[in-house]
C-alpha positions as CSV (number, residue, x, y, z in Angstrom):
1,M,30.1,-17.9,17.9
2,N,31.5,-21.3,16.9
3,G,32.3,-22.3,13.3
4,I,30.0,-25.2,11.7
5,G,33.0,-26.6,9.7
6,V,32.1,-25.3,6.2
7,N,32.8,-21.5,4.7
8,C,30.2,-18.8,4.0
9,A,28.5,-18.8,0.9
10,T,29.1,-15.3,0.2
11,H,32.6,-15.0,1.9
12,P,34.2,-18.1,0.5
13,K,37.4,-17.8,2.7
14,V,35.7,-17.0,6.1
15,E,34.1,-19.9,8.2
16,A,30.5,-20.2,8.6
17,V,28.8,-19.9,12.0
18,A,25.1,-20.6,11.2
19,K,23.0,-21.6,8.2
20,C,20.3,-19.2,6.5
21,A,16.8,-19.6,8.0
22,K,15.7,-19.6,4.3
23,C,17.5,-21.7,2.2
24,G,20.1,-23.4,4.4
25,K,23.4,-21.9,3.1
26,P,26.4,-21.3,5.6
27,I,26.6,-17.8,6.5
28,C,29.6,-16.0,8.4
29,P,29.4,-13.8,11.3
30,T,29.3,-10.8,8.8
31,C,26.2,-12.1,7.2
32,Y,24.9,-13.0,10.5
33,D,24.9,-9.7,11.6
34,A,24.0,-7.8,8.6
35,F,21.1,-10.0,7.1
36,E,18.4,-10.6,9.7
37,L,14.8,-10.5,8.7
38,P,12.1,-8.5,10.7
39,N,9.4,-10.4,13.1
40,N,11.9,-12.9,13.9
41,G,12.6,-14.1,10.3
42,G,15.9,-15.4,11.2
43,H,19.4,-14.7,9.9
44,V,19.6,-15.3,6.2
45,C,22.2,-15.2,3.6
46,A,22.6,-12.1,1.4
47,D,20.9,-13.9,-1.7
48,C,17.8,-14.6,0.5
49,Y,17.9,-10.9,2.0
50,K,17.6,-9.5,-1.2
51,K,15.1,-11.9,-2.5
52,A,12.9,-10.6,0.5
53,V,13.5,-6.8,-0.5
54,R,12.6,-7.7,-4.0
55,S,9.3,-9.4,-2.8
56,E,8.5,-6.3,-1.1
57,I,9.3,-4.2,-4.0
58,S,7.1,-6.5,-6.3
59,E,4.2,-6.1,-3.5
60,I,4.6,-2.3,-3.8
61,D,4.4,-2.2,-7.4
62,S,1.1,-3.9,-7.1
63,L,-0.3,-1.8,-4.6
64,K,0.7,1.4,-6.4
65,K,-1.3,0.0,-9.4
66,M,-4.3,-0.5,-7.1
67,T,-4.2,2.9,-5.4
68,K,-3.8,4.6,-9.0
69,R,-6.8,2.7,-10.2
70,E,-8.8,3.8,-7.2
71,I,-7.7,7.2,-7.3
72,G,-8.5,7.3,-11.3
73,F,-11.8,5.9,-10.6
74,I,-13.0,8.2,-7.8
75,I,-11.8,11.3,-10.4
76,F,-13.6,9.7,-13.4
77,G,-16.8,9.0,-11.3
78,F,-16.7,12.4,-9.9
79,V,-16.3,14.1,-13.1
80,F,-18.9,11.9,-15.1
81,G,-21.6,12.5,-12.1
82,F,-20.8,16.1,-12.8
83,I,-21.4,16.0,-16.4
84,V,-24.8,14.0,-15.6
85,D,-25.6,16.8,-13.1
86,I,-25.2,19.5,-15.9
87,L,-27.3,17.5,-18.2
88,L,-30.0,16.7,-15.7
89,F,-30.1,20.3,-14.8
90,F,-30.7,21.8,-18.1
91,V,-33.0,19.1,-19.3
92,G,-35.0,19.6,-16.2
93,L,-35.0,23.5,-16.8
94,N,-36.2,22.8,-20.6
95,R,-38.9,20.4,-19.2
96,I,-40.5,23.1,-17.0
97,G,-40.1,25.8,-19.4
98,I,-37.4,27.8,-18.0
99,A,-35.1,29.2,-20.5
100,D,-32.7,30.9,-18.2
101,V,-31.0,29.7,-15.0
102,E,-31.5,33.2,-13.2
103,P,-35.3,32.9,-12.4
104,L,-34.5,29.5,-11.0
105,L,-31.9,30.9,-8.8
106,N,-34.1,33.9,-7.8
107,L,-36.9,31.2,-7.0
108,M,-34.6,29.4,-4.7
109,K,-33.4,32.7,-3.0
110,A,-37.0,33.3,-2.4
111,S,-37.8,29.7,-1.2
112,P,-34.9,28.3,0.6
113,E,-36.7,24.8,0.4
114,G,-36.2,24.8,-3.1
115,L,-32.7,24.2,-2.3
116,F,-33.5,20.6,-1.4
117,Y,-34.3,19.8,-4.9
118,L,-30.5,20.1,-5.7
119,I,-29.5,17.4,-3.2
120,P,-29.9,14.5,-5.5
121,L,-27.6,16.4,-8.0
122,V,-25.0,17.1,-5.4
123,Y,-24.9,13.6,-4.5
124,I,-24.5,11.9,-8.1
125,P,-20.9,12.9,-8.3
126,F,-19.8,11.6,-5.0
127,A,-21.9,8.5,-5.4
128,L,-20.4,7.5,-8.6
129,G,-17.0,8.7,-7.3
130,S,-17.3,6.4,-4.1
131,L,-19.0,3.4,-5.9
132,M,-16.0,1.3,-6.1
133,T,-15.3,1.6,-2.5
134,V,-19.2,1.0,-1.6
135,L,-19.1,-2.1,-3.8
136,K,-16.0,-3.4,-2.0
137,R,-17.4,-2.9,1.6
138,V,-20.9,-4.3,0.5
139,F,-19.0,-7.5,-0.9
140,R,-16.9,-7.7,2.2
141,V,-20.1,-7.5,4.6
142,F,-21.7,-10.2,2.5
143,R,-18.6,-12.6,2.7
144,A,-18.3,-11.8,6.7
145,T,-21.8,-12.5,7.3
146,N,-21.9,-15.6,5.1
147,D,-21.1,-18.6,7.1
148,G,-22.2,-21.2,4.3
149,S,-25.3,-22.5,6.0
150,E,-28.5,-22.6,3.9
151,D,-29.9,-19.4,4.9
152,S,-26.9,-17.6,5.9
153,W,-26.8,-16.0,2.2
154,I,-29.9,-14.3,2.4
155,W,-29.2,-12.6,5.9
156,A,-25.7,-12.0,4.7
157,L,-27.3,-10.1,1.5
158,V,-29.9,-8.4,3.8
159,F,-26.9,-7.0,6.0
160,A,-25.0,-6.1,2.7
161,I,-27.7,-4.1,1.2
162,I,-28.4,-2.1,4.8
163,A,-24.5,-1.5,4.7
164,G,-24.6,-0.1,1.1
165,W,-27.7,2.2,1.7
166,F,-26.0,3.6,4.8
167,M,-22.8,4.3,2.8
168,L,-24.7,6.1,0.0
169,L,-26.0,8.4,2.5
170,V,-22.5,9.5,3.4
171,T,-21.0,9.2,0.2
172,P,-19.6,12.8,0.1
173,I,-17.5,12.0,3.3
174,I,-16.5,8.4,1.8
175,T,-15.3,10.0,-1.5
176,I,-13.3,12.8,0.0
177,Y,-11.8,10.5,2.6
178,R,-11.0,7.5,0.2
179,F,-9.3,10.2,-2.2
180,V,-7.2,11.8,0.6
181,V,-6.2,8.3,2.1
182,R,-5.2,7.1,-1.4
183,I,-2.9,9.8,-2.3
184,K,-1.3,9.6,1.2
185,D,-1.0,5.6,0.6
186,K,0.4,6.6,-3.0
187,N,3.2,8.6,-1.5
188,R,3.9,6.5,1.3
189,L,4.3,3.6,-1.3
190,N,6.7,5.9,-3.2
191,V,8.9,6.2,0.0
192,I,9.3,2.7,0.8
193,L,9.9,1.8,-2.9
194,A,12.6,4.3,-3.1
195,N,14.2,2.9,0.3
196,D,14.0,-0.7,-1.0
197,Q,15.9,0.1,-4.2
198,Q,18.4,2.1,-2.0
199,L,18.7,-0.9,0.0
200,L,19.4,-3.3,-2.8
201,T,22.2,-0.9,-4.1
202,A,23.5,-0.7,-0.4
203,I,23.7,-4.7,0.1
204,D,25.5,-4.9,-3.2
205,N,28.1,-2.3,-2.0
206,F,28.5,-3.9,1.4
207,I,29.4,-7.1,-0.2
208,A,31.9,-5.6,-2.3
209,E,33.5,-3.9,0.7
210,T,33.4,-7.0,2.9
211,L,35.1,-9.3,0.0
212,K,37.9,-6.9,0.1
213,P,41.2,-8.7,1.0
214,S,41.7,-6.5,4.1
215,A,38.2,-7.2,5.4
216,V,38.4,-11.0,4.6
217,E,41.6,-11.2,6.6
218,Q,40.0,-9.6,9.5
219,A,36.8,-11.7,9.4
220,A,38.7,-15.0,8.8
221,A,41.3,-14.0,11.7
222,G,38.0,-13.8,13.9
223,G,37.8,-10.0,14.1
224,D,34.7,-8.0,13.7
225,V,34.4,-6.3,10.4
226,E,34.2,-2.5,10.7
227,I,32.0,-2.3,8.0
228,S,28.1,-2.4,8.4
229,L,25.2,-2.4,6.2
230,D,23.5,0.2,8.4
231,A,26.6,2.6,7.9
232,I,26.4,2.2,4.0
233,L,22.7,2.9,4.2
234,A,23.2,5.9,6.5
235,S,25.5,7.5,4.1
236,S,23.7,6.6,0.9
237,A,20.0,7.0,1.9
238,G,20.3,9.0,5.1
239,S,18.9,6.1,7.0
240,D,20.6,3.7,9.7
241,A,17.7,0.9,9.2
242,A,18.2,-1.9,6.9
243,L,15.2,-3.9,6.0
244,C,12.3,-2.5,7.9
245,D,9.0,-4.4,8.5
246,N,6.9,-2.5,6.1
247,G,4.6,-5.8,6.1
248,E,1.9,-4.1,8.4
249,I,1.9,-1.0,6.4
250,L,1.1,-2.7,2.9
251,R,-1.3,-5.0,4.5
252,T,-3.1,-2.0,5.8
253,I,-3.1,-0.3,2.3
254,R,-4.3,-3.5,0.8
255,T,-7.1,-4.3,2.9
256,R,-8.6,-0.9,3.4
């Protein structure tokens, strides 16, 4: 690569060969090879590369709070629904004059149709557990079908109500599915967060190594610096990948 007449912002004694795609700072061959953003984001300086990592960490923190809230809401809704079930069950026994549960169970064994009376009680914990998910989906249906015209909001509301009733019918599946998915999302976010935090440390270590006199002399003479960010990551984090493209994963977690 040909020089551009100015020295690198990170390595002041080494001539730059390009400018940062984000802020325009000059970058040398060492920075050019080390700091490239995913999805054709371009080659950037060390500061902009770290800013991209910190931005991802900030988004991960936000998503962790979101997933924690939903997991907590599912657990709270299910437990609250279970308590409501117990109260309704015993209030119902009292109203029909049954003081003991055993006669009712014997009645249900003798008449299996009696089990259908328990279906609403079974649905209450799941319905409350998935309430947040159902409301979010209903709102999305309404927003997707409402194009802003005069009568569109009426049809959007109709479709949203139909979608809501359908989801309420399958609340046990929705509740269990959402709980499992959000637990997996939380674990995945923890892994990405740990990798990004290790990456920030690796960047600082990489810059410190490439600022050593021997590395600077080698780079100034036009030679390839043997130190690489991937190698530092591999030794510290067990990975040979620098800034990975986690954008699609984070978008999926936020929108589902």
